[in-house]
N, C-alpha and C positions, 0 to 999 in steps of 0.2 A: 410503473404507473406515475412516477414523479419525474419532473424535469426541472432544470435550472436554465435560465436564459444565458446566452453567450456572455462571457466575461473577457474583457480586454485588459484588465489590470495585470501587470507583470507578476509572475510567480517564480518560485524557485526553479522551475523548469527553464524559464527564460535566462536566468542567471547561469545555470549549468551549461546551457547551449552557448551562451555568449563567451563563456570561459573554456569551451571545448572539453567539458567534463562529460564522460559517457554516463547515461542514466536510462532507466526504464521503470515503468509502473506495471506491476504484476497484479492483476485482479483475478481472484479465483473465479472461474467460470466465464471469463471474458470471451473465450471463443464461442461458447454457446450463446452468449448475449449478442455478439456480432452477427451470428448466423440468423438469429430471430429474437430481436429485442422484446417481443411481446410474450415469449415463451420462457418459462422457468422450469427446467427439468427438475425432478425431485432430487434434492441434494445439491443442486447447482443454482443457488439463489444469488445471482450476481447483483451487487448493489450499485446501480448506475449513479446515484447521487453521492456515493462515497468516493468516486474517482474524481479527484480535483482537476484533472487535465481534460476530462471529457467535455467540459463546457468552456475551456479556455481557447479563444479564437486562434491564438498564435500556435497552439499545438494542433488543433483540429484542421486548420487551413494551411499551416506552414509546411515547408519541405526542407530536408537537409540540403544545404547549399552544395555539398560535395557529391552526394549520391543522387539527389533529386527525389529520394523516397519521402513520401509524406510522413510527418512525425506521428500521425495517428496510427500508421502502420508499423513504423520502426520503434516507437517508444511505448505504445500501449499493448500489453501482452497478457497472457494467461499465466497462472502459476505453474502450469505444466512446462511453459517456456523457462520459468525460473529454475526448476529442477534440472532441466537440460543444460541451462547456462552454468549452473554450479558444477554439474558432472563433467562438462566439456571445457572448464576453465574460461568461460566466456561471459562471466558475470560483469556487468558494467560497474563503474566506480561507485555509483549511487543507485540503489534499488529501493523502490517503494513497493511494499507488499500489503495487499488487503485481502483477508479471507472472505469467503461468501457469507451470507446470512446464516448458513448452517453452522459455520465454524468460527464465527467472530466473537463468541462469548457474550453477545448482547442479550440482556435478560428476556427480551421479547421472543427471540427466535432460536436461541442457542443456549449452550451451557458452558461454563468455564472450562470443563474438561475437554470440550471440543476445541476451544482456542488453544489450550495447553498442548494438545496433540498436534495441532497445526504448527505451532511454534517449534515444538520438539522436532518435528520432521525437518524443518528448515535448518535448525541448529545442528542436528545430526548430519545432514547432508554437507553442510559447510565444514564441520569438524572432520568428516571422513575424507575431505579433499585436502591433502597436505599443502598444496599451493595456496589455497584460500585460508586455511585454518590459522596460519601464522600472521596474517595481515588483514583480517576482516573483523569489523566491529558490527554487531547486530544490535540495533536499538529497538526496543519494544515499548510501545505506549498504547494507551487506550483512548478511545474517542469520548468517553464519558465516564463518570463515576458509577452510574447505574445503581447506586446504593451499595456497591461492593467495596469501594476503596477508601472513601473519605471517613476515616475513623475519628477525626477531630472536629471540634466546633468550627464552623465557618463564620467568621466574624463579618458582619455587614460593614463594608468600608464606605459604600455609597448606595444609591438606589438599587444597583444591580448586585451588590455584595462583592466579595472577592473571588467567588467561584469555588468549585471543589478542587481539591488537590488530586492530581492525576499521577499515578506512578509511571516511572520510566525505568526499564531494566536495560542494562548494557552488558552484552556478552562479547568479550574479546580477550585476546592474550594480555591486554594491558589493564584489565579490571580485576 
C-alpha cells in the first residue's frame, strides 16, 4: 500500500557496479510480490518500502553493460535465490538480505524469535558450505530500536537528539 517516488541519488549499488563488485538484494517473498504486488500471501508479507533499490532509477531502469540484463532482474531476488546461491557457491561478493514482515522481528508484525530463526537459517547454510564458511562475514543489524535494544539514556544533542543505538552483530571467522 506504500510507495516511494523514484530516487536518482547514487547509492551503494552504484558504487558496487562502478567497481565491478558482484551484489544482489534478497527480499523474502520478492517472487510473490513481483507476480502480484497487490497480493500478500499468508506468511509472505514482502516489504516493498524496505527494498532500497526498488525505487532507485539507476537500478530499476539500468542494464548490465556486459549481459544487457536489466538490474531489476539480475540484482533483485528472493531469499529462495539466496539459499540456492549459498548451496551452489554462487553467492555474490555483497548480499543484502531482508526478511518479510512475518520474520523481521518488527514489534508490529513479528516476534524476535522469528527473526532469530531467519538469521540462524542463513548462518547455518553458510557455515555448512566449506567454501563460504572460511571467507564470509555476515553482518546483522536492525532498522530500528523498537523499544528492544536501546538500554541506555539517549542524550538530546540537538532538536532531533542523537537517536537510538542500534546493535550490529558480525559473524565471521575473524570475529
